[in-house]
C-alpha positions in Angstrom: 0.0 0.0 0.0 1.3 3.4 -0.9 1.9 6.1 1.8 0.9 9.7 1.3 3.6 12.3 1.8 1.9 14.3 4.5 4.6 14.2 7.2 6.5 17.4 6.3 3.6 19.7 7.0 1.7 17.5 9.5 2.3 19.8 12.5 1.1 23.0 10.7 -1.9 21.1 9.4 -2.7 19.8 12.9 -2.6 23.3 14.4 -4.8 24.6 11.6 -7.3 21.8 12.1 -7.5 22.5 15.8 -8.6 26.1 14.9 -11.3 24.8 12.6 -12.4 22.2 15.1 -12.9 25.0 17.6 -15.0 26.9 15.0 -17.1 23.8 14.5 -16.3 23.6 10.8 -14.9 20.4 9.3 -12.7 20.8 6.2 -11.6 19.3 2.9 -7.9 19.7 2.6 -6.0 19.0 -0.7 -2.4 19.8 -1.6 -1.2 20.2 -5.2 2.4 19.1 -5.3 5.3 18.7 -7.7 5.9 15.2 -9.0 8.3 13.1 -6.9 12.0 13.6 -7.7 12.4 10.2 -9.3 9.6 11.0 -11.7 11.1 14.4 -12.6 14.4 12.8 -13.3 12.7 10.2 -15.5 10.8 13.0 -17.3 14.0 15.0 -17.9 15.8 11.9 -19.3 12.8 11.2 -21.6 12.7 14.9 -22.8 16.4 14.7 -23.7 15.8 11.5 -25.7 13.0 13.3 -27.6 15.0 16.5 -28.1 12.2 18.6 -26.6 14.6 21.3 -25.7 16.9 21.3 -28.7 15.9 24.9 -29.5 17.8 26.0 -26.4 21.1 24.4 -27.6 21.1 26.7 -30.6 20.9 29.8 -28.4 23.4 29.0 -25.6 27.2 29.0 -25.7 28.8 25.5 -25.3 30.4 26.2 -21.9 27.2 27.2 -20.2 24.9 25.1 -22.3 24.7 22.2 -19.9 23.9 24.4 -16.9 21.2 26.4 -18.7 19.7 23.2 -20.1 19.6 21.6 -16.7 17.8 24.7 -15.2 15.3 24.8 -18.1 14.5 21.1 -17.6 14.0 21.6 -13.9 11.8 24.7 -14.4 9.7 22.9 -17.0 8.9 19.9 -14.9 8.3 21.9 -11.6 5.6 24.4 -12.7 4.1 26.8 -10.1 1.5 25.4 -7.8 -0.4 28.6 -7.2 -3.3 29.9 -9.4 -5.4 26.7 -9.7 -9.1 27.6 -9.0 -11.4 24.9 -7.6 -15.0 24.8 -6.7 -17.1 22.6 -4.3 -20.6 22.9 -2.9 -21.0 26.5 -3.6 -17.6 27.6 -2.5 -14.6 28.6 -4.6 -10.9 28.6 -3.6 -7.6 29.2 -5.4 -4.4 27.3 -4.6 -1.6 29.3 -2.8 2.1 29.1 -3.5 2.2 25.8 -1.5 -0.6 24.3 -3.6 -3.1 24.3 -0.8 -6.9 24.1 -1.6 -9.3 24.1 1.4 -13.1 24.0 1.6 -15.7 23.7 4.4 -16.9 20.1 4.4 -20.6 20.0 3.3 -21.4 16.3 2.9 -21.4 13.4 5.4 -20.1 10.4 3.4 -16.3 9.6 3.6 -15.8 10.0 -0.1 -15.5 12.7 -2.7 -15.2 13.0 -6.5 -12.3 15.1 -7.9 -12.9 16.4 -11.4 -10.3 17.9 -13.7 -11.7 20.2 -16.4 -10.7 23.5 -18.0 -14.3 24.7 -18.0 -17.8 23.7 -16.7 -21.3 25.1 -17.1 -23.8 26.2 -14.6 -27.2 25.1 -15.6 -29.8 27.7 -14.7 -33.6 27.5 -14.1 -35.9 30.4 -13.5 -33.5 33.1 -14.4 -30.4 33.2 -12.3 -31.2 30.2 -10.0 -28.5 27.5 -10.4 -29.9 23.9 -10.8 -26.5 22.0 -11.1 -23.1 22.0 -12.6 -22.2 20.1 -15.7 -19.1 19.3 -17.9 -18.8 21.4 -21.0 -19.6 19.6 -24.2 -16.5 18.5 -26.2 -14.1 19.5 -23.4 -11.5 17.0 -22.2 -12.3 16.2 -18.6 -11.4 13.5 -16.1 -13.2 12.3 -12.9 -11.8 10.4 -9.9 -13.5 8.8 -6.9 -11.7 9.2 -3.5 -13.2 6.9 -0.9 -11.9 6.5 2.6 -12.0 2.8 3.8 -10.6 0.6 6.6 -8.4 -2.5 5.9 -8.5 -5.7 7.9 -6.3 -4.2 10.6 -8.7 -1.2 10.9 -6.1 1.1 9.3 -7.7 4.0 7.3 -6.7 4.5 3.7 -7.9 6.3 0.6 -9.0 4.2 -2.4 -8.5 6.4 -5.5 -9.7 5.3 -8.9 -10.7 7.0 -12.1 -14.5 7.2 -12.7 -16.4 7.6 -15.9 -17.6 11.0 -16.8 -21.4 10.8 -16.9 -23.0 10.7 -20.4 -25.4 13.4 -19.4 -22.4 15.5 -18.3 -24.0 16.3 -14.9 -21.5 16.8 -12.1 -22.3 15.0 -8.8 -22.9 17.4 -5.9 -20.1 15.9 -3.8 -17.5 16.8 -6.5 -14.6 19.1 -6.1 -13.8 20.5 -9.5 -10.2 21.7 -10.3 -10.1 24.0 -13.3 -7.2 22.8 -15.4 -6.3 20.9 -18.5 -6.1 17.2 -17.8 -2.4 17.2 -19.0 -1.6 19.8 -16.3 -2.6 17.7 -13.4 -2.0 14.0 -12.5 -4.1 12.1 -10.0 -2.2 9.0 -8.7 -4.5 6.0 -8.4 -4.3 3.2 -5.8 -4.4 3.0 -2.0 -3.0 5.7 0.2 -2.6 5.4 4.0 -4.3 8.1 6.0 -5.8 8.7 9.5 -9.4 8.6 10.7 -10.6 12.2 11.0 -13.8 14.2 10.7 -11.9 16.2 8.0 -11.2 14.9 4.5 -7.5 15.1 4.2 -6.9 13.9 0.6 -3.8 12.4 -1.0 -1.5 14.7 -2.9 -2.2 15.5 -6.5 0.6 16.4 -8.9 0.9 19.5 -11.1 2.7 18.8 -14.3 2.1 22.0 -16.3 0.5 25.4 -16.5 -0.6 25.3 -20.1 -3.4 27.8 -20.9 -3.9 28.3 -17.1 -4.4 32.0 -17.6 -7.3 31.5 -20.0 -8.8 28.9 -17.6 -8.4 31.3 -14.7 -10.4 34.0 -16.6 -13.2 31.5 -17.3 -13.4 30.5 -13.7 -13.5 34.1 -12.6 -16.6 34.5 -14.8 -18.3 32.0 -12.6 -17.0 33.5 -9.3 -20.1 35.7 -8.8 -22.1 32.6 -8.3 -19.8 31.4 -5.5 -19.6 34.5 -3.4 -19.6 34.5 0.4 -23.1 34.8 1.8 -23.5 36.9 4.9 -26.6 37.9 7.0 -27.1 41.4 8.3 -29.2 41.9 11.4 -31.4 44.9 12.2 -34.2 45.5 14.6 -37.7 44.8 13.3 -39.4 45.7 16.5 -38.8 46.1 20.3 -38.1 42.4 20.8 -37.5 41.2 17.3 -34.5 41.0 14.9 -34.7 40.7 11.2 -31.9 39.0 9.2 -31.2 40.1 5.6 -29.0 37.9 3.5 -26.5 39.8 1.4 -23.6 38.9 -1.0 -20.3 40.5 -0.3 
C-alpha cells in the first residue's frame, strides 16, 4: 500500500485543524504538489531523448549550455503550484504558493469526487437560479473517486480510482472541480494510508504543467459571482425582534 507524503507539513496542518475544530467547521484539505524527484528525473531523461529542448542548444554557448539546459528542464517539470481555481458545494478557492486548496466540508459520506476540467457550465432555471453544474460539451475532462476505507487491521486508507464522466455531463454534488487541462494535473490512483478524521485530508495531486492556465483562470472568474460568500445582516424589526437580511459581499 502506498503512503501519502503528509509528514512534512503535518504539525502545521494539525494546528490549523485545531482552529477549525474550535470553529465547528470540518474541512476538505488538498495539496497540489510537484511530481516526486524520481519522476522528474525520468521525465528529464525522456525529454532529452525526444529533443524537446533542442531549440535551447542553438541559443546558448557551449560552456554554459549544460547548466542552462539543466535549469530549463527543472523549471519545465516543476511548474508553479499557485493559481489553480477549484469549486465545491457553492464555494470557490484558489491554490496558494504551496498548492493548498481548502473547503468547508458540506457532505457526510467519507468519499468525494475530484474532477479535472478547463471549463464547466452552470445550468440555470428560473432566471439566475442554479440547478446544477455540468461538464462542458467536447471538453476533455477526467473524474476520480476518492473513498476512505478501513483495511482488515482497521487502518484507514484512501482508495483512489478513475471514474467515468457521466454521459449526461451532470456533475455529482459531492464533486470538487479543479479548473485545469487534464495534462496539467496528474491524480495518482491506488491505495494511500491516512488517518481517521472528521476532516477529509486527501492524498496529494501532482501539477505537471500550467498550459493555458491564464485562460482557464479567466473562465473560472466569470463563474465566481455565483460562488460569493453569503452573509446575513441583522437589524431591529421591533422592540423584541431582529430581522436577518442575506447579502452577498
